[in-house]
C-alpha positions in Angstrom: 2.7 -41.9 -14.1 4.9 -39.0 -12.9 3.2 -36.5 -10.6 1.8 -33.4 -12.3 4.0 -30.3 -12.0 3.0 -27.7 -9.5 1.6 -24.8 -11.6 3.2 -22.3 -9.2 6.6 -23.8 -10.3 6.1 -23.5 -14.0 5.2 -19.8 -14.5 6.1 -18.3 -17.9 8.5 -15.5 -17.4 10.6 -13.1 -19.5 14.2 -14.3 -19.7 15.2 -12.1 -22.6 16.6 -9.1 -20.8 19.9 -10.0 -19.0 20.4 -6.3 -18.2 17.2 -6.2 -16.2 17.0 -9.6 -14.5 19.9 -11.1 -12.6 20.7 -14.1 -10.4 18.5 -12.7 -7.6 15.5 -13.7 -9.8 17.2 -16.6 -11.5 17.5 -14.6 -14.7 13.7 -14.1 -15.1 11.2 -11.3 -14.5 9.9 -11.5 -10.9 6.4 -9.9 -11.5 4.2 -13.0 -11.6 5.7 -14.7 -8.5 5.7 -11.4 -6.6 2.0 -10.8 -7.4 1.2 -14.4 -6.2 3.2 -13.7 -3.0 1.0 -10.7 -2.5 -2.1 -12.9 -3.1 -0.8 -15.3 -0.4 -0.7 -12.3 2.0 -4.2 -11.3 1.1 -5.3 -14.8 1.9 -3.4 -14.8 5.2 -5.2 -11.5 6.1 -8.7 -13.0 5.4 -9.2 -10.9 2.2 -10.0 -13.8 -0.2 -13.4 -15.0 0.8 -14.0 -15.9 -2.8 -11.7 -16.8 -5.7 -12.1 -13.4 -7.3 -9.1 -11.1 -7.1 -10.7 -7.6 -7.8 -8.9 -5.2 -10.0 -10.4 -2.1 -8.3 -11.5 -1.2 -4.8 -9.7 -1.6 -1.4 -8.5 -5.1 -2.0 -7.0 -4.1 -5.4 -5.3 -1.2 -3.7 -3.8 -3.4 -1.1 -2.7 -5.9 -3.7 -0.9 -3.1 -5.6 0.7 -1.9 -2.4 2.0 -5.3 -1.4 3.3 -6.0 -4.9 5.3 -2.8 -4.8 6.6 -3.6 -1.3 7.9 -6.9 -2.6 9.4 -5.4 -5.8 11.2 -2.7 -3.8 12.7 -5.4 -1.5 14.6 -6.5 -4.6 15.0 -3.2 -6.6 15.1 0.0 -4.5 15.6 2.2 -7.6 12.7 0.7 -9.7 9.0 0.2 -9.7 7.3 -3.0 -10.8 4.6 -2.7 -13.5 1.5 -4.4 -12.0 -0.3 -4.5 -15.4 2.2 -7.2 -16.7 1.4 -10.0 -14.2 -2.3 -9.2 -13.9 -2.6 -9.6 -17.7 -0.1 -12.4 -18.4 -1.0 -14.8 -15.6 -4.0 -15.8 -17.7 -1.6 -17.5 -20.1 -0.2 -20.0 -17.5 -2.3 -22.9 -18.7 -5.4 -21.6 -17.0 -4.2 -23.2 -13.8 -3.6 -19.9 -12.0 -6.4 -17.5 -12.9 -8.9 -16.5 -15.5 -9.8 -12.9 -16.2 -13.5 -12.1 -15.5 -14.9 -9.7 -18.1 -17.1 -6.8 -16.8 -20.8 -6.9 -17.6 -21.3 -5.0 -20.8 -17.6 -5.0 -21.7 -15.8 -7.1 -24.2 -12.6 -9.1 -23.7 -9.4 -7.6 -25.1 -7.5 -9.4 -27.8 -4.1 -8.0 -26.9 -2.5 -6.6 -23.8 -4.1 -3.3 -22.7 -1.8 -0.2 -22.7 -2.6 0.8 -19.1 -3.9 -0.6 -15.8 -6.9 1.7 -16.2 -7.8 0.0 -19.5 -7.5 -3.4 -17.9 -9.9 -2.3 -15.1 -12.3 -0.9 -17.7 -12.7 -4.3 -19.4 -12.2 -6.7 -16.5 -13.7 -6.9 -13.1 -10.8 -9.0 -11.8 -9.3 -12.5 -12.0 -10.8 -15.7 -10.7 -8.2 -18.0 -9.0 -8.5 -21.6 -10.0 -10.6 -23.6 -7.5 -7.5 -25.7 -6.6 -5.3 -22.7 -6.0 -8.0 -20.9 -4.0 -8.5 -23.9 -1.8 -4.8 -24.2 -1.4 -4.4 -20.6 -0.2 -7.3 -21.0 2.3 -5.3 -23.6 4.2 -2.4 -22.2 6.3 -0.1 -25.1 5.8 -0.7 -25.4 2.1 -0.4 -21.6 1.8 3.0 -21.6 3.5 3.9 -24.4 1.1 2.8 -22.2 -1.9 5.0 -19.4 -0.6 8.0 -21.7 -0.4 7.4 -23.0 -4.0 7.4 -19.4 -5.3 10.4 -18.3 -3.3 12.5 -21.4 -3.9 11.7 -21.6 -7.6 12.2 -18.0 -8.7 14.7 -16.4 -6.3 18.2 -17.1 -5.1 18.7 -18.0 -1.4 19.5 -14.4 -0.2 16.4 -13.0 -2.0 14.3 -15.9 -0.7 15.1 -15.0 2.9 14.6 -11.3 2.3 11.2 -11.8 0.7 10.1 -14.3 3.3 10.9 -11.7 6.0 9.0 -9.1 4.0 6.0 -11.5 3.9 6.1 -11.8 7.7 6.2 -8.0 8.0 3.3 -7.7 5.6 1.1 -9.9 7.7 2.2 -8.2 10.9 1.5 -4.8 9.4 -2.1 -5.9 8.6 -2.5 -7.1 12.1 -1.3 -3.7 13.4 -3.5 -1.8 11.0 -6.5 -3.7 12.4 -5.5 -2.8 15.9 -5.4 0.9 14.9 -8.7 0.7 13.1 -10.4 -1.2 15.9 -9.1 1.3 18.4 -10.6 4.2 16.5 -13.9 2.5 15.8 -14.4 1.4 19.4 -14.8 4.9 20.6 -13.4 3.8 23.9 -10.8 5.8 25.8 -7.9 3.4 26.1 -4.7 3.7 28.1 -2.2 5.3 25.7 0.4 2.9 27.1 -1.4 0.0 25.5 -1.2 1.5 22.1 2.5 2.4 22.6 3.1 -1.2 23.7 1.5 -2.6 20.6 3.5 -0.3 18.4 6.8 -1.0 20.0 6.2 -4.7 19.8 6.1 -4.4 16.0 9.2 -4.5 13.8 9.7 -1.0 12.5 8.9 -1.8 8.8 5.6 -3.5 9.9 4.6 -0.7 12.2 5.3 2.0 9.7 3.4 0.2 6.9 0.5 -0.7 9.1 0.1 3.0 10.1 0.4 4.2 6.5 -2.2 1.7 5.2 -4.6 2.6 8.1 -4.4 6.3 7.3 -4.6 5.9 3.5 -7.8 3.9 3.8 -9.3 6.3 6.4 -8.8 9.3 4.0 -9.6 7.5 0.8 -6.1 8.1 -0.5 -6.8 11.8 -0.9 -4.6 14.6 0.4 -6.4 16.2 3.3 -4.9 19.6 2.5 -5.0 20.1 -1.3 -7.3 17.2 -2.4 -4.6 15.6 -4.6 -5.5 12.0 -5.4 -3.5 10.1 -8.1 -2.7 6.5 -8.7 0.3 5.9 -11.0 0.1 3.7 -14.1 1.8 1.1 -11.9 -1.1 1.0 -9.6 0.5 2.8 -6.7 -0.9 5.8 -4.9 1.2 9.0 -4.6 -0.2 10.2 -1.3 1.4 9.3 2.0 0.4 8.6 5.6 1.7 11.5 7.7 1.9 11.9 11.5 0.6 15.1 12.9 2.7 14.9 16.0 5.9 13.1 14.8 6.4 9.4 15.8 9.8 10.2 17.1 8.2 12.6 19.6 4.9 10.9 20.4 5.2 7.2 19.7 1.5 7.6 18.7 0.3 5.7 15.7 -3.4 6.3 16.4 -5.3 7.3 13.3 -6.3 10.5 15.1 -2.6 11.4 15.0 -2.4 11.0 11.3 -3.7 12.3 8.0 -3.2 11.7 4.3 -1.0 14.1 2.5 0.6 14.4 -1.0 4.5 14.6 -0.9 4.6 18.4 -1.2 2.1 19.1 1.5 3.7 16.4 3.7 7.2 18.0 3.4 5.9 21.5 4.0 3.8 20.4 7.0 6.8 18.7 8.6 8.9 21.8 8.0 6.2 23.9 9.7 5.3 25.9 6.6 1.6 25.3 7.3 -0.5 24.1 10.1 -4.1 23.6 11.1 -6.2 25.8 13.5 -9.9 25.2 14.1 -9.7 22.7 11.2 -8.6 25.4 8.8 -5.3 25.6 7.0 -2.9 28.3 8.3 0.1 29.2 6.2 3.5 30.3 7.5 4.7 33.8 6.7 7.9 32.1 5.6 6.1 31.3 2.3 5.8 35.0 1.6 9.6 35.5 1.4 10.6 37.0 -1.9 12.7 34.0 -3.0 9.8 31.6 -2.4 7.1 30.6 -5.0 4.5 28.7 -3.1 2.3 28.2 -6.2 -0.8 26.2 -5.2 0.1 26.2 -1.5 -0.8 29.9 -1.4 -4.4 29.0 -2.4 -4.8 26.7 0.6 -4.9 29.6 3.1 -8.0 29.3 5.2 -9.3 26.3 3.5 -11.0 23.7 5.7 -9.1 20.5 6.2 -10.6 17.5 4.4 -11.6 14.8 6.9 -12.5 11.2 6.7 -16.2 10.3 6.1 -16.3 8.4 9.4 -15.9 10.7 12.4 -14.1 8.0 14.4 -11.0 8.6 12.1 -11.0 12.4 12.5 -7.8 14.0 13.7 -7.4 15.0 17.3 -7.3 18.9 17.5 -4.8 18.6 20.4 -2.3 17.2 18.0 -2.6 20.2 15.7 -2.3 22.4 18.7 1.0 20.7 19.5 2.2 21.1 15.9 1.3 24.8 15.9 3.1 25.4 19.1 6.3 23.4 18.4 6.6 23.1 14.6 4.7 25.9 12.9 7.0 28.8 11.7 4.9 31.8 12.7 7.4 34.3 11.4 10.5 34.5 9.1 13.8 33.6 10.7 
């Protein structure tokens, strides 16, 4: 008898849109294989103690982030819709995963219209026992990656995504370094942190810092409280350095905070700063041609801080920002 086909090599994909899918993805939609590559990374990082892939919570947030990282490695000008693979992977002969209905909810008969609706009805997806066991073994997990990359992507995209996978794992290692350093409460030699950061490829270093800060702040803007996840499952807020990386080479969580894009840009331009943990606005915002809208209401507001004090920002970094970046008067 012929050997059974590898279920990872027989995923059902959309091939009906030649304007969307090109030779990079062998003419088919890349969503399912990219989600499964992200699941491989979760396993590599020790996040899959059980077969359940949750659809909400920190692991789900990380899955969404990793999926978008992979998608943008192929399409810089587009965003991948995470709902599609989370829902449609259930149709691959039951050999990939099975949706787990939430207690008190009912299964949906057709595809939900949004990721929020999917989360409302389903706790997550259970990997098949065989696939979960496969991903728990490093050699078999590496083999699963190769099946996904070799089956659904051309050679150039295969290499780019494999490099992205390495960076994803390295970024998680770096995030753990930053979190452990903050939680230890120990005064470490700054040179050791700098050495760890400089040893990282830039994409992995930047991503590791961003994820560490987003998690510390619960993905909420420390200035205005903005907290939004897109329908594609991606957070809008960003991980920002207080003292810029180019100046400090300091990725410690105490040199970072979570900001929405507007607050981030204005902070980097010195249009607001923090003194005694209260927001201070630059007089530049009061120029007649400016319309600072909600930023004007932030004056004097206390800065939002992480629940855990070990992640609180270092006041000396805000002092540096006020001295060297803050625009204390119109130019």
